[in-house]
MMTF fields as JSON, N, C-alpha, C and O atoms, coordinates in Angstrom:
{
  "mmtfVersion": "1.0.0",
  "mmtfProducer": "UNKNOWN",
  "numBonds": 419,
  "numAtoms": 420,
  "numGroups": 105,
  "numChains": 1,
  "numModels": 1,
  "chainsPerModel": [1],
  "groupsPerChain": [105],
  "chainIdList": ["A"],
  "bondAtomList": [4, 2, 8, 6, 12, 10, 16, 14, 20, 18, 24, 22, 28, 26, 32, 30, 36, 34, 40, 38, 44, 42, 48, 46, 52, 50, 56, 54, 60, 58, 64, 62, 68, 66, 72, 70, 76, 74, 80, 78, 84, 82, 88, 86, 92, 90, 96, 94, 100, 98, 104, 102, 108, 106, 112, 110, 116, 114, 120, 118, 124, 122, 128, 126, 132, 130, 136, 134, 140, 138, 144, 142, 148, 146, 152, 150, 156, 154, 160, 158, 164, 162, 168, 166, 172, 170, 176, 174, 180, 178, 184, 182, 188, 186, 192, 190, 196, 194, 200, 198, 204, 202, 208, 206, 212, 210, 216, 214, 220, 218, 224, 222, 228, 226, 232, 230, 236, 234, 240, 238, 244, 242, 248, 246, 252, 250, 256, 254, 260, 258, 264, 262, 268, 266, 272, 270, 276, 274, 280, 278, 284, 282, 288, 286, 292, 290, 296, 294, 300, 298, 304, 302, 308, 306, 312, 310, 316, 314, 320, 318, 324, 322, 328, 326, 332, 330, 336, 334, 340, 338, 344, 342, 348, 346, 352, 350, 356, 354, 360, 358, 364, 362, 368, 366, 372, 370, 376, 374, 380, 378, 384, 382, 388, 386, 392, 390, 396, 394, 400, 398, 404, 402, 408, 406, 412, 410, 416, 414],
  "bondOrderList": [1, 1, 1, 1, 1, 1, 1, 1, 1, 1, 1, 1, 1, 1, 1, 1, 1, 1, 1, 1, 1, 1, 1, 1, 1, 1, 1, 1, 1, 1, 1, 1, 1, 1, 1, 1, 1, 1, 1, 1, 1, 1, 1, 1, 1, 1, 1, 1, 1, 1, 1, 1, 1, 1, 1, 1, 1, 1, 1, 1, 1, 1, 1, 1, 1, 1, 1, 1, 1, 1, 1, 1, 1, 1, 1, 1, 1, 1, 1, 1, 1, 1, 1, 1, 1, 1, 1, 1, 1, 1, 1, 1, 1, 1, 1, 1, 1, 1, 1, 1, 1, 1, 1, 1],
  "groupList": [{"groupName": "UNK", "atomNameList": ["N", "CA", "C", "O"], "elementList": ["N", "C", "C", "O"], "formalChargeList": [0, 0, 0, 0], "bondAtomList": [1, 0, 2, 1, 3, 2], "bondOrderList": [1, 1, 2], "singleLetterCode": "X", "chemCompType": "L-PEPTIDE LINKING"}],
  "groupTypeList": [0, 0, 0, 0, 0, 0, 0, 0, 0, 0, 0, 0, 0, 0, 0, 0, 0, 0, 0, 0, 0, 0, 0, 0, 0, 0, 0, 0, 0, 0, 0, 0, 0, 0, 0, 0, 0, 0, 0, 0, 0, 0, 0, 0, 0, 0, 0, 0, 0, 0, 0, 0, 0, 0, 0, 0, 0, 0, 0, 0, 0, 0, 0, 0, 0, 0, 0, 0, 0, 0, 0, 0, 0, 0, 0, 0, 0, 0, 0, 0, 0, 0, 0, 0, 0, 0, 0, 0, 0, 0, 0, 0, 0, 0, 0, 0, 0, 0, 0, 0, 0, 0, 0, 0, 0],
  "groupIdList": [1, 2, 3, 4, 5, 6, 7, 8, 9, 10, 11, 12, 13, 14, 15, 16, 17, 18, 19, 20, 21, 22, 23, 24, 25, 26, 27, 28, 29, 30, 31, 32, 33, 34, 35, 36, 37, 38, 39, 40, 41, 42, 43, 44, 45, 46, 47, 48, 49, 50, 51, 52, 53, 54, 55, 56, 57, 58, 59, 60, 61, 62, 63, 64, 65, 66, 67, 68, 69, 70, 71, 72, 73, 74, 75, 76, 77, 78, 79, 80, 81, 82, 83, 84, 85, 86, 87, 88, 89, 90, 91, 92, 93, 94, 95, 96, 97, 98, 99, 100, 101, 102, 103, 104, 105],
  "secStructList": [7, 7, 7, 1, 1, 7, 7, 7, 7, 7, 7, 6, 6, 1, 7, 7, 7, 7, 7, 7, 7, 7, 3, 3, 3, 3, 7, 6, 6, 2, 2, 2, 2, 2, 2, 6, 1, 7, 2, 2, 2, 2, 2, 2, 2, 2, 2, 2, 2, 2, 1, 6, 6, 1, 1, 1, 7, 7, 7, 3, 3, 3, 3, 7, 7, 7, 7, 1, 1, 5, 7, 1, 1, 1, 5, 7, 7, 7, 1, 5, 1, 1, 6, 6, 7, 5, 7, 6, 6, 1, 1, 2, 2, 2, 2, 2, 2, 2, 2, 2, 2, 2, 2, 7, 7],
  "xCoordList": [27.471, 26.726, 25.338, 24.8, 24.778, 23.469, 22.382, 22.454, 21.37, 20.289, 19.49, 19.322, 18.994, 18.21, 16.795, 16.176, 16.289, 14.946, 15.014, 15.85, 14.14, 14.085, 12.692, 11.694, 12.619, 11.329, 10.722, 11.408, 9.425, 8.698, 7.498, 6.758, 7.306, 6.148, 5.175, 5.559, 3.914, 2.878, 2.02, 1.452, 1.928, 1.116, -0.051, 0.119, -1.214, -2.378, -2.887, -3.565, -2.565, -3.06, -2.225, -2.622, -1.075, -0.208, -0.29, -0.365, -0.275, -0.296, 1.028, 2.065, 0.973, 2.186, 1.843, 0.797, 2.708, 2.498, 1.316, 1.025, 0.646, -0.476, -0.006, 0.617, -0.301, 0.034, -1.098, -2.238, -0.793, -1.819, -1.82, -2.736, -0.852, -0.808, 0.43, 1.213, 0.588, 1.718, 1.331, 0.21, 2.259, 1.93, 3.052, 4.134, 2.768, 3.738, 3.535, 2.501, 4.532, 4.514, 4.605, 5.459, 3.733, 3.794, 4.16, 3.342, 5.376, 5.83, 7.004, 7.692, 7.217, 8.377, 8.218, 9.208, 7.035, 6.804, 6.924, 6.597, 7.376, 7.522, 6.212, 6.165, 5.144, 3.836, 3.29, 2.474, 3.732, 3.272, 3.638, 2.896, 4.752, 5.182, 4.227, 4.045, 3.622, 2.692, 1.493, 1.001, 1.027, -0.139, 0.09, -0.865, 1.331, 1.643, 1.785, 1.941, 1.735, 1.826, 0.604, -0.456, 0.748, -0.364, -1.429, -1.083, -2.723, -3.772, -3.818, -4.005, -3.657, -3.75, -2.55, -2.708, -1.369, -0.188, -0.304, 0.019, -0.761, -0.971, -1.956, -1.729, -3.041, -4.041, -3.452, -3.741, -2.631, -1.996, -1.053, -1.026, -0.296, 0.621, -0.173, 0.188, -1.246, -2.086, -2.726, -2.841, -3.142, -3.702, -2.676, -2.997, -1.444, -0.387, -0.075, 0.222, -0.143, 0.143, -0.963, -0.677, -2.232, -3.307, -4.344, -4.991, -4.531, -5.552, -5.119, -3.966, -6.04, -5.704, -5.333, -5.965, -4.338, -3.889, -3.423, -3.513, -2.927, -2.492, -1.057, -0.664, -0.295, 1.077, 1.418, 1.433, 1.693, 2.04, 0.841, 1.014, -0.364, -1.599, -1.476, -1.795, -1.01, -0.823, -2.137, -3.174, -2.087, -3.282, -3.251, -4.275, -2.096, -1.935, -1.213, -0.196, -1.745, -1.104, -0.992, -2.002, 0.224, 0.465, 0.879, 1.771, 0.226, 0.524, 0.929, 0.617, 1.617, 2.0, 0.89, 0.573, 0.308, -0.723, -0.032, 0.676, -0.251, 0.454, 0.024, -1.059, 0.895, 0.611, 1.03, 1.323, 1.064, 1.437, 2.884, 3.22, 3.724, 5.109, 6.064, 5.679, 7.282, 8.325, 8.842, 9.798, 8.194, 8.561, 9.477, 10.181, 9.478, 10.368, 10.994, 11.789, 10.635, 11.197, 10.264, 10.654, 9.056, 8.095, 7.059, 6.937, 6.319, 5.284, 3.935, 3.579, 3.195, 1.862, 0.86, 1.038, -0.192, -1.21, -1.936, -2.151, -2.304, -3.071, -4.53, -5.038, -5.199, -6.619, -7.486, -8.704, -6.87, -7.647, -6.792, -5.871, -7.101, -6.347, -6.935, -6.204, -8.246, -8.947, -10.004, -10.196, -10.684, -11.737, -12.844, -13.448, -13.108, -14.191, -13.746, -14.588, -12.459, -11.912, -11.484, -10.343, -12.401, -12.111, -12.228, -13.314, -11.11, -11.097, -10.253, -9.024, -10.917, -10.214, -9.851, -9.438, -9.993, -9.596, -8.328, -7.848, -7.795, -6.606, -5.368, -5.24, -4.474, -3.229, -3.252, -4.314, -2.078, -1.968, -2.128, -2.482, -1.89, -2.04, -3.503, -3.792, -4.428, -5.859, -6.267, -7.056, -5.717, -5.975, -5.485, -6.203, -4.277, -3.717, -4.548, -4.769, -5.007, -5.835, -7.148, -7.593, -7.77, -9.01, -8.757, -9.554, -7.651, -7.315, -7.046, -7.486, -6.34, -6.037, -7.329, -7.532, -8.182, -9.432, -10.355, -11.063, -10.358, -11.192, -10.755, -11.577, -9.477, -8.948, -8.981, -9.007, -8.979, -8.963, -9.679, -9.034, -11.023, -11.789, -11.609, -12.183],
  "yCoordList": [-22.586, -21.439, -21.412, -22.45, -20.224, -20.037, -20.267, -19.704, -21.091, -21.313, -20.037, -19.228, -19.86, -18.675, -18.757, -17.731, -19.959, -20.141, -21.077, -21.98, -20.859, -21.691, -22.303, -21.605, -23.575, -24.245, -23.953, -23.988, -23.666, -23.384, -24.301, -24.46, -24.902, -25.767, -25.045, -24.548, -24.987, -24.353, -25.44, -26.268, -25.438, -26.42, -25.667, -24.988, -25.789, -25.036, -25.49, -24.734, -26.703, -27.225, -26.751, -26.961, -26.115, -25.657, -24.131, -23.413, -23.641, -22.18, -21.575, -22.239, -20.334, -19.654, -18.313, -17.734, -17.834, -16.541, -16.601, -17.648, -15.477, -15.375, -14.734, -13.672, -15.373, -14.833, -13.927, -14.373, -12.668, -11.7, -11.405, -10.733, -11.869, -11.656, -10.899, -10.425, -10.798, -10.075, -8.619, -8.31, -7.726, -6.313, -5.473, -5.968, -4.176, -3.215, -1.887, -1.644, -1.045, 0.278, 1.324, 1.236, 2.302, 3.432, 4.661, 5.174, 5.129, 6.314, 6.927, 6.253, 8.182, 8.833, 9.302, 9.687, 9.288, 9.861, 8.912, 9.302, 7.682, 6.744, 6.411, 6.253, 6.303, 5.977, 7.123, 6.903, 8.317, 9.482, 9.335, 9.797, 8.71, 8.524, 7.617, 7.791, 6.66, 5.73, 6.457, 6.071, 7.496, 8.252, 8.878, 9.079, 9.188, 9.845, 8.892, 9.347, 7.594, 6.628, 6.733, 7.184, 6.328, 6.255, 5.345, 4.29, 5.718, 5.007, 3.491, 2.776, 2.977, 1.519, 0.812, -0.265, 1.399, 0.808, 0.912, -0.037, 2.057, 2.248, 1.208, 0.628, 0.976, -0.003, -1.413, -2.193, -1.726, -3.045, -3.24, -4.313, -2.219, -2.293, -2.468, -3.29, -1.706, -1.821, -3.2, -3.751, -3.765, -5.121, -6.129, -6.981, -6.029, -6.96, -6.809, -7.793, -5.603, -5.378, -5.888, -6.494, -5.647, -5.84, -6.912, -7.405, -7.294, -8.299, -9.677, -10.071, -10.406, -11.766, -12.63, -12.525, -13.461, -14.38, -13.665, -14.228, -12.433, -11.706, -11.197, -10.309, -11.723, -11.251, -11.198, -12.227, -10.01, -9.856, -10.136, -10.639, -9.819, -10.052, -9.522, -10.219, -8.284, -7.697, -7.631, -7.287, -7.958, -7.97, -6.853, -6.541, -6.257, -5.201, -4.032, -4.222, -2.827, -1.629, -0.616, -0.136, -0.297, 0.708, 1.982, 1.964, 3.089, 4.345, 5.425, 5.353, 6.4, 7.569, 8.607, 9.006, 9.039, 10.065, 11.42, 11.742, 12.192, 13.46, 14.536, 14.483, 15.512, 16.633, 17.958, 18.905, 18.041, 19.265, 19.691, 20.864, 18.767, 19.121, 18.119, 16.994, 18.528, 17.672, 16.807, 17.171, 15.643, 14.802, 13.647, 13.11, 13.255, 12.182, 12.611, 13.551, 11.924, 12.255, 13.082, 13.517, 13.307, 14.077, 14.674, 14.263, 15.643, 16.271, 15.695, 15.682, 15.226, 14.677, 15.628, 16.061, 15.949, 16.861, 16.258, 15.048, 17.12, 16.686, 16.487, 17.173, 15.551, 15.321, 16.282, 16.315, 17.063, 17.951, 19.152, 19.021, 20.315, 21.522, 22.23, 22.831, 22.158, 22.737, 21.734, 20.709, 22.007, 21.107, 20.938, 19.87, 21.979, 21.944, 21.402, 21.113, 21.264, 20.877, 19.408, 19.092, 18.522, 17.094, 16.635, 16.678, 16.193, 15.858, 14.606, 14.661, 13.479, 12.221, 12.002, 10.903, 13.013, 12.899, 13.701, 13.727, 14.343, 15.171, 14.299, 13.628, 14.307, 13.565, 12.197, 11.608, 11.706, 10.446, 9.211, 8.158, 9.276, 8.085, 7.653, 6.457, 8.608, 8.274, 7.643, 6.699, 8.178, 7.597, 6.152, 5.269, 5.902, 4.553, 3.601, 2.454, 4.06, 3.204, 2.835, 1.69, 3.797, 3.494, 2.476, 1.559, 2.634, 1.704, 0.308, -0.677, 0.21, -1.098, -1.787, -2.976, -1.029, -1.617, -2.035, -3.036, -1.291, -1.649, -2.986, -3.723, -3.291, -4.537, -5.704, -6.861, -5.418, -6.479, -5.98, -5.609, -5.974, -5.438, -6.281, -5.972],
  "zCoordList": [1.302, 0.825, 1.472, 1.856, 1.583, 2.197, 1.151, 0.06, 1.467, 0.498, 0.271, 1.184, -0.961, -1.287, -0.725, -0.443, -0.564, -0.029, 1.161, 1.21, 2.105, 3.29, 3.386, 3.203, 3.665, 3.784, 5.15, 6.172, 5.149, 6.381, 6.463, 5.491, 7.618, 7.839, 8.752, 9.81, 8.342, 9.153, 9.763, 9.05, 11.071, 11.792, 12.43, 13.443, 11.842, 12.293, 13.659, 14.354, 14.036, 15.318, 16.505, 17.652, 16.255, 17.334, 17.476, 16.479, 18.73, 18.913, 18.449, 18.448, 18.064, 17.622, 17.015, 17.308, 16.189, 15.543, 14.581, 14.002, 14.419, 13.495, 12.2, 12.213, 11.101, 9.788, 9.33, 9.201, 9.084, 8.701, 7.209, 6.734, 6.459, 5.025, 4.59, 5.413, 3.299, 2.711, 2.539, 2.136, 2.844, 2.772, 2.221, 1.904, 2.114, 1.605, 2.315, 2.937, 2.208, 2.809, 1.709, 0.826, 1.766, 0.843, 1.651, 2.413, 1.488, 2.217, 1.473, 0.707, 1.702, 1.13, -0.301, -0.922, -0.842, -2.161, -3.322, -4.442, -3.125, -4.242, -4.919, -6.139, -4.142, -4.712, -5.56, -6.455, -5.284, -6.05, -7.525, -8.392, -7.815, -9.198, -9.964, -11.169, -9.287, -9.916, -10.518, -11.579, -9.852, -10.314, -11.684, -12.435, -12.021, -13.29, -14.475, -15.608, -14.241, -15.342, -16.245, -15.812, -17.467, -18.421, -17.807, -17.276, -17.861, -17.113, -17.292, -16.308, -18.508, -18.672, -18.029, -17.454, -18.118, -17.481, -15.961, -15.247, -15.47, -14.035, -13.496, -12.434, -14.221, -13.806, -13.769, -12.861, -14.754, -14.798, -13.602, -12.999, -13.271, -12.124, -10.83, -9.988, -10.669, -9.478, -9.383, -8.288, -10.51, -10.523, -10.006, -9.177, -10.5, -10.098, -8.609, -7.931, -8.113, -6.697, -5.776, -4.743, -6.145, -5.18, -5.501, -4.577, -6.746, -7.045, -6.544, -6.724, -5.917, -5.493, -6.702, -7.753, -6.564, -7.618, -8.885, -9.976, -8.757, -9.95, -9.839, -10.595, -8.944, -8.773, -7.305, -6.629, -6.806, -5.39, -4.485, -3.374, -4.942, -4.175, -2.742, -1.779, -2.622, -1.298, -0.544, -1.111, 0.723, 1.567, 2.601, 3.21, 2.799, 3.788, 3.116, 2.449, 3.296, 2.766, 3.893, 4.407, 4.271, 5.302, 4.583, 3.735, 4.925, 4.252, 5.252, 6.441, 4.743, 5.524, 5.37, 4.25, 6.455, 6.405, 6.454, 7.408, 5.421, 5.265, 6.235, 6.817, 6.394, 7.269, 6.667, 7.397, 5.326, 4.606, 4.863, 4.701, 5.255, 5.559, 4.925, 4.608, 4.747, 4.202, 5.34, 6.024, 5.542, 6.674, 6.292, 7.147, 5.018, 4.562, 3.241, 3.201, 2.165, 0.854, -0.005, -1.089, 0.443, -0.338, 0.604, 1.758, 0.095, 0.89, 0.497, -0.681, 1.471, 1.252, 1.89, 3.029, 1.15, 1.661, 2.86, 2.933, 3.786, 4.944, 4.55, 3.662, 5.207, 4.951, 5.752, 5.572, 6.635, 7.492, 7.898, 8.704, 7.339, 7.681, 8.901, 9.688, 9.052, 10.2, 10.652, 9.998, 11.745, 12.22, 11.193, 11.096, 10.433, 9.449, 8.089, 7.238, 7.877, 6.57, 6.59, 6.925, 6.231, 6.191, 4.743, 4.166, 4.149, 2.729, 2.514, 2.568, 2.272, 2.05, 0.591, 0.221, -0.239, -1.644, -1.924, -3.058, -0.919, -1.077, -0.875, 0.149, -1.831, -1.676, -2.343, -2.544, -2.678, -3.421, -2.555, -3.086, -1.264, -0.421, -0.353, -0.377, -0.269, -0.244, -1.562, -1.594, -2.661, -3.991, -4.021, -4.49, -3.528, -3.546, -2.684, -3.073, -1.526, -0.675, -1.37, -1.281, -2.06, -2.793, -3.899, -4.093, -4.623, -5.714, -5.171, -5.763, -4.067, -3.467, -3.01, -3.253, -2.355, -1.844, -2.987, -2.87, -4.076, -5.219, -5.82, -6.365, -5.719, -6.294, -5.312, -5.731, -4.029, -3.021, -1.763, -0.782, -1.798, -0.664, 0.576, 1.621]
}
């Protein structure tokens, strides 16, 4: 049978791959559902995801930048409709990035 966990040895004195941290991807509208949770539960979930030593402790968050179109499973608002229209508060991905950074700058 195949073991569920595999042991890994890290040798800092030898060259090799660089470990950048544990991360997650927010795309396709799944993160949008998180915004609708009751605020205290939403905050608890965000803490578990992003606070160091509090669960997943994610260090990398990759997000889909919206373009006002149905590109995957949901439509995410664009942060810029025209050259003069720059708005980093439009859409749930910007909200999620602010929440993640507040918990793990």
